[in-house]
N, C-alpha and C positions, 0 to 999 in steps of 0.2 A: 477654475476660480481659486481652488485651494492652493495651487501652485503660484498663482499670480500675485497674491499678497506678499508671501515671503520673498519672492524674486523681486517684486517691485520695491520692497523695503530695502533689500540688499543693494539694489541699484541706487536708491536714495542715499544709503550709507556711504557708498563709494563716491557718489557725486558730492556729498557734503564734505567728506574727508578731503577730496581733491580741492574743493573750493577753499577750505581753510588752509590747506597746505600751500595753495597759491597765494593766499594772504601772507603767510609767513615768508614765502620766497620773495614776494614783492617788497616786503619790508627790509629784507636783507640786501636786496640788490639796488634799491632806489633810495636816495638820500636827500632829495629836494622836495619842494612843495608839491610837485607833480605826483609824487609817490602817494600822498593822501588821496588824490583824485583817482589814481589807478586802483588803489586797494578796494574801494567800494564795489568795484565790478565783481570781486570774488565773493562778496557776502550775499547769502541767499535772502530772499524776502520772507518776512514772517508769515504773511497770508499764503504765500506760495508753499511754504513748508507745511502748513495745515492741509493744503490740498494734496500735496505729494506724499504725506506721511502714511497714507493707506491705513489710518486708524492706529498707528504705532507712535502716537505723540510722545508718550512718556519715554519710550526707548530712544527715540530720536532726540528728545530733550537731554537724556543722559549722554548721548554721543556729543552733542553740541557743548554740553557742560565740560566734558573732558577736553574738548578743543579750546574752550574758553580758559580753563585753568592752565593749559599748556601755553596759550598765548600770554597770559598774565605772567606766568613764571619766567618765560624766556625774556620778556621785556623788563621784568624786575631785576634779572641778573645782567641786563645789558644797558639799554638806553633809557629806561624808565619812561618810554613813550607809549601811552595806552590809548591811542586814538580811537580804536574800535571796541574798547572794552564795554562801554555802555550799550552799544548796539548789540554786541554779542550776548550780553546779559539779558537784554530785552528779548532776543530770539528764544533763549532758553525758557524764560518765564511765560512767554506767550504760548509755548507748547505745553508747559506744565506750571500753571499759576499757583500750585500748592507746594512748590519746591522751596521749602523754608531755608535750606542751607544756601541756596543760590541768592535769595534776597538778603540773607545775613551777610554773605561774603561781598556781594556787589554793593550793597548799601553802605558797607564799611570801607571797602577798598577804593571805590569810586571817590569817596570824600577824602580819605586820609592819604591815599597814595597817588591817585590820578588827579586830585584837586578838581574834581568835577562834582561839586556839592549839589548843585541844582539837579543834575542828572541822577545823583544818588537818591535825593529826596523824591524825585518823580517816580523812580522805581519803587521806593518805599510806599508811595501813595497807592500804587498798584497792589503792593503786598497787603496793605491794610484793607483794600477793597476785596481782595480774595479771601482774606482771613482776618476779620476785624477783631477777633477775640484773642489775638496773640500779642502779649504785652511787649515783647522784644522789638516789634516793628515800630511801636510808638517811641520806645526808648532810643532806638537808632536815629529815627528822624528828629526826635527832640534834641538829642545831643548834637547832631549835625547843625541844627538851627542855632543852638546856643553857641557852640564852639567856633563854627566857621562863618555863620551868617550874622552872629551877634544879635539874634532875635530872641530875647529872653521870654517875651510873651508867648510866642509860638512854641518855644521849648517847654515852658511850664504847662501849657495846654496839653501837649503830647504826654508829658510825664503824668499828668493827672488822669488822662484817658487810659494810659497804660496801667496805672495803679488800680484801675477799676476792673481789669481783666482777670480771668482765672489764673491762679498760681503766680500772680505778680509779686515780686519780692518787696519787702518793706521799704527798702531804700528808695524805691521809685516814688512813693508818696512823700517821703522826706524831700526829695528833689523838687516835687511839685509845689511844696508850701514854703520852702526856704528862699531867701533872697540870694539868687545865684550870681556868682561872679565869674564871668567868662575867663578871667585870668587866674582862677583858682586852680593850682596844679593838683590839689588833692582830688577834686572832682574828675579832672582829666585822667589822673592815674587810676582812679576807681573804674572809670569807663574802660580804659585799655586793658586792665586786669580782668574785668568781667568778660570782655570779648576774647581775650587770650584763653581764659578758662573754658569758654563755650566752643571754641573752634577745634576741629580735628585736622584742618588743612595745614600742612607744614609751611607752605609759602606764606599763608596768612599769619601764622605764628611768627615767622621771621620779620614780617612787616611790623606787626604789633610790638614785638620786642625792640625793634629799631626805634619806633616812636617813643617807647618807654625810656630808652637810653637817651634820646634827644631831650625828652622832658627832664630827665635827671640832670643832664649836663647844663641845661638852661637855669636850673634852680640851685645849683651848687656854686655858681659863679659869684 
């Protein structure tokens, strides 16, 4: 039994690595609509991962996260097609619902880079359920609602909830009570700078810096 668990986990690591490598290969070799249908065959099922992880959920979550970051980085440098990013993020947090860095990255990149705002906010819903006292989750979801969905009421509700959490910064309460303008470049710049300061991932930094440059170009015309 002592040998079975490590061996079983190593088998799962190999299987998962092969699956995600297959995903990468399929995206490089197929270029039509059928490619999207083929790629799903390579992705493991979340419940199946729980069963097969042999109690090593966090370790497997880290492995899948590495694969997710690799997937995002390759597509950011090439076709900007993030078809399976939301699903891959979901697998990681299903195994480790306390992975704050994953929720932060996916909740931001799904909205800003993959243009999948609803999926980003659905993931942040799970984040808040797993850790309701973390102010940043409310901030991310609120800003997504404000900037992309033009839902000022939902945004201010999230900003207010976030401001009531431990260690919440003062600016969150200011956002909750002010009359927000979704076209206000200052608020957008503040958000992007805050996220840029918080992240340690180099690819995410590149994306955020790119969005800041876009914002600057739009407002100097």
